[in-house]
N, C-alpha and C positions, 0 to 999 in steps of 0.2 A: 504494500500500500504506500504509494509515493505521494504523500501530502505533507503540508506544513503543519498539519493538525497534531496537537499533543495527544498521546494515548490517554485513555481514561484510567488505565492501570497497567502495570507490568508485574508479572510474577515470575519467580525462578524456582526451579528444582534442579539442583546439581548444575549441569551445563546447559539445561534446556530453559528457554524463555518463552513465556506466553505474553503477548501484547494484546490488550483489550482496547478496542476502538469503539467509540460511540458514533453512530451514523444516523442520518435522518432519511426517511422515505415519505411517500404520500400518506402512509399509515402512521407516521410518527417516528420517534427515535427508537433505535435498536442497537444492540451490541454485537460485534463480530470479533473473533479472536484469530490471531496469527501466531504460529509457533516457529521458533528458530533455534539453531544451534550455532553459537559463535565458534570460529576457528581462525587460526593464523595461516595465511597462504604462504607460498614459498618465499615471498619477498618480506615476510614478517608483518604484513598488513592484516588487520582484523577484518574478517568477512562473516557473513551469516549464511548458513545453509538451511534449507527446508527439507533436507534428507536426513533420516535417522536410522542408525544401525541398531543391532540387537541390544547393545549395552545402553542405548539411549531410551529404549521403549518404556521402561518402568518409570523413569523420570518424566517422560512425556505423558504417560497416563496420570501420574500424580499432579502435574501442573495443569493438565486439562481438567481434572476434577476440581482443583482449586479455582480455576477460571470459571467453571460452571457455577460453583457456590458463590463466587463474587458477583457474577452477573445476576443470578437469581436473587440475591440480597438487594441489589440495586434496582432491579425491575420492580420488586415488591414495594420499594419506597415511593414509587410514582403514583 
């Protein structure tokens, strides 16, 4: 998501990051989540991958659950 908009929240579990975005549609605001795994490329620059290996999957499940709980709590407040 390439915007200048600030995320509603960011969560981490190990090396996996969930970024929660608040968006608007004709039906009103809603949340969407992107997941990434930071890594250093061959030149030493930090990059983000959206590909996850076997060792990443448990952290991905945990951070996805945390994101679901965060979004559910914030939707109920409306």
